[in-house]
Steps between C-alpha positions, in 0.01 A plus 500: 500500500798270472783645708793324340555588134631197306770687305657187356170372364428845352843518332475149358148561369601828335801334329275221371268766358789636289578157349243524216722763335720207399245309297182697417456554127365854537457760770142537624286757325398811691151356556632166632758673717232709673284190546790333686549819703133506605526134602810579711317789670198279576722229651678763712162615631395146588836437671487811720133469596472123545861406590522228231873428532504261204426793267826678585730306260241532220481876553875548477532267201246722326684815610828359368336418168336843474815694591734299275275507192425869544872574540578311177219671311605848618857436385381385157266797458784734596748345255276416204426864417869549414559186288579543127522878533758767421564689825711789623619406846724604784649204682758407759758233414476204738740245344857513619753569227763228525699598190857619547488757219256740336445294186170323541390186322132439435339406825185524710489770768246519781347847552228639727270744317396810697347712221314407180430761232611770747248386763605333828373145545305381803774257600842425346456265204777240447609441139783313327642694204722368224800736509719558194658840567872553548420709811472258787223536761605469864273410791348811654519721190187671365430481125249658262417256221271435210417130496292248308343267752434129469391230738679186614366232268619157605582201281234269639612137479490196725827468689612854413564808712185708557626858463146638512443354846845619611430853376164506679652381828767772484275782371704521180230437240580824314803512269608732221764637266663840530462738204647811664676548834636802687647498849339741747689428822846346477536437873529124556351315799686358800465146368669599175773680695572175685516314168736760351726471803510120479533449121870600459594235757259222415586518127850386590372151578384209287178444695391865502156404364422285803645757741269768358202264518565433870580863582207669326259228391563594135557194282521684168873429469484130584664307218303224324758246616467596867119503473502153348734356765303647790168387357608144421668449837202641693682791669343787302288586805818595688584769243164679519451748783266323739421448865829322562707802392283750690519292818877463462539878488274535805704238685826674412361832626371332814833334583700811416286705740531235770877518463504880524289487816796349684674839458208703639411578863215296648253789507526539120434132423145407403388149404314631195797683346636196309146420388447851366840539334469160331154596369623840372795342318274236343254770393782706345629196310151412376458860379842483333384196302190685381250360754398226258217270601712230673692769692175669598362171632814439703500851648136469600568165665804643682300806609220291647743264672697795644180667622384181669839458666498861621152473653563144628206372297532132425389350169569156362675468166173396336321805636777732384512376140119495482473864605788615280340342192166667576660843551695464175185411309314793654782731389516349149272206405678465163797354688313171494579475128876520560697175496750654744213552747411132493862389517570719804184406687536134411864494615403644840208258522733205433754619758230536766361158412846340528573678831173379652480147360869416461677699776876516520707321762777653705821524295808368681755511219559623146404167345156512665463861385568391143247216530237742627572737211478212252174385658349850477600541136365156410165575665477839327579341164228242549238749618583754228436255217135595428558876476830461318341285230209742458726805463817360338367184329789298636748442782874514543655162566785665690316772694552313827880498461516846342300666777697324774809677369351823368284600799785513757741667256252770395359572845828486696760630253373636166203711606669664803809571286284668234329714767839608631611565142200730459554681832870568446452602136262773624750600771775508238756265658659343192711228661233356729241519220720305259587249773132419571433486124782250461354280777155498339635443149732215595231324702261530205774367272544181702124463547434516125800279426316235703154575358586520130580129441182386677265757344385256231293289743174684442200267478198619301172353621193483281162624613356153567741443793416822689237337721744222589732764651259525794614155608789661690261687726278196541794276579628731775155540652434124490840424657462769766160382625577129435191484281646214298507261795121466526384634166733342246221445243397868527859608433511274196173647369636854541806405291278345229293821487818703445595267214164519322603787267769271359258213444219685320440410137538759226224502238674772295644337185718796412536863596623826347627791711578834337716668763481870577853609402428861404608581145608159378368147467522180701249216461523175699332190353488207740375148547512374859847602625663540156512836322623676190558875475416724206726809529689611809405864557741793507839553658518821703795701629551307823266204461263327260147366476651151509654557845216697655193338345546187285731291718308579825179400321646169381633422847177606670318231302785248514530487120782340304580706192558261209509741208531863390362660185624847409285697257770749393810677628364830634592555865143488631468143365852352532649710781473233769620205291849476653362508855237236419759272341728536804220377724369238255801387291325184374207686340494475119494819293302592187549831315493636145853644533783300341784586735340394828559150635164367384394150593231519231446767231184708476400456135149504355364147452702339781303306760588346834318340790548597861322275750136500386529821299584550134710800391482620139736775386339740251763772453766591379563315176873463575764573763649851507830659596302767682152427629291806573124567497444376146686176578310420822464130570126429474382174657156347537460267799205261494333237713193295410251785536692825550786692343733791572663724236822674608606781267784698662526845338359402162412794272211550256696391191587164653144461630376535139743234381381265774141557392587420138694189600275346769160676489255315728782285640594809705187460714599484869323510832752744648704766318803679639444855377783575252756772578340607830197642317690724261302666220739333253359159590163331577362557151130431431578209264731332749260537794208376289682181403636427849160588652614438859269452795743711700800719412763573765760776480815572697536875546634746755281769652759775461684447171639769265336343192145543639425132443254350449381721218138614523460432127614141545268446796208641302556227240453236771189678621358536148538124448353437847816321612557491875848606616693531826815705568757426770528871583140488626467142625850399605589136430249330267449126553303268271412155634401238243289201604365214293199686361529858625748768601517766770643853513672631813670835540710599799320825571148359470505127587838373623564765768239775499601755763403862550866604480527329158248738345588705193564838664470818297350537154483228234583750226864522396 
């Protein structure tokens, strides 16, 4: 037998085995899973009997794959039985209540279910409930509720936020609305007590939202303005509870204990006391912030490091991070889906790489210290490019400067002041509490006064340039090993390979993308890098489809928006117009409403050319003071061989008039299903004359109008007309070539992933 167990190889192999969770389209069936298990057992037998060392990494890759896929499947099986059901539950409130009064606005509250239909559950089931009661839930309270459950159903679009993947990574796939609620235990938890003690003081200050985010890891009160500034300057990572904050608390506990040891007799001083006290304080702070995933990772890393220090067991930085990642993925393989997991691990990886390949020199003065700090930040910015582009679709042009200022201020002044503010608010010392609050608030004031003017330097990068971002890594490696001196041609070839995505020819003549915007409509028609937009989706309470979906999609593909067509003035079609026009002020506008600043009117019979496409407007017959469903701007877009008919929310009466007016001229290759599939549209006569090869509809899975109507869909089925719905497919893309066209949907072709499945029942 082999005496020395290669722990690092085992950990790395196991972690690699968990990677398929990121990209497999479906979890293995029970039969396939057991086949892989039998193979792993056979390889283990061969390894132990014949000492075939090369089999060891394969065995642990298989074990990682088997454990991670089984873990994901067990979670789905556990949750899916409760989706789209009416349940009577008992649950414990987890979310901290940050409101300063008992009047509660509509909000989402995180609960942990302990009983369902008066039966205890096997393990606490996390759920996010939409809360509308005037009685506010506080963390730690126990509630009996009757709820209607749903499932997180993401808007699936290129360049957009993947809420389904986020929910899976955080075990928050189950959501719901509260129909009845009664409190069972009013006693609040210790975390909520700390919040209640701090709120009267922190609410005195302008930057209370950031103070609460740093104190408790709760960003629910962050203002949109502060979020925007932090994101666009690249310092948002400093405001999320992470390893840096946990380690700062541990360091403060360590140094405080070291200081107190000077007052103790020698026989009471132990070398491990500062280590233990620092670890306990860090653990308490991580618990106070809810032990979220980044905090859990940091505590595990600190625990392992402390244990190794205590037992004088030496590990290199590479060994430590390798083993921590493996332990985390054994504890919860779904962590691999979390963007925060990759950001944390990647940041540590970059720091270790810089320390080993670009070590620091001895600092003799403050100027050299500043140069070293600038050098570190520049290297981190360069190395972080690939992951930053993948996750955020862009980079901050001022992150280098912003972080040089923000990191010292937050770590040295703001964060320690907020911790002291929290400690003394619990103790009840008013004057010292207010004094520390004033320090934190004023420092934040000057920091944001500097950041606000430079927050506009955010650079969006289209998908084609993502591979080129690897050139930073390649450049540093080539410079470090002097590869360019003897292999200049090879370096040049590597650069050319990175540029190939930009040089490839595009055979697609034009393309149509119906975006998944929930209940609403947004269709992008594009030729090369130019685009026009038909409808702008809805405006919501705090955001809009334009901000969250349409603009990220346009920037992801590097499209220039040249024109906007609005079908009618209902919110779900025109809600994002102002936002779109702010971002693309030069885009022309076409509507059927008189009092909008139209570049061109939408009137039946008008025609215009856009690039190689011809646009013919079919409805309405005239401009209107108010343009609603009946006045929807109907436009037929044609190329040499194919055509697209956009109908907005057209109703049956207007469909009949179009049939009488145009008859066979309505024929189109693609039809946008009128009025989201309402029963008051998609008449037999209209569908027969359009006779589309494919009909595409923009609908939301959970909508109060129960759209699309089953009666309307039956008419498509009776006429043998194929249709696709964004609620089931996500983004629908149609690629038109010279003589043929291709259908792609996000869920099935563009990005098929097991965590993008339609969870729960298809029935409404």
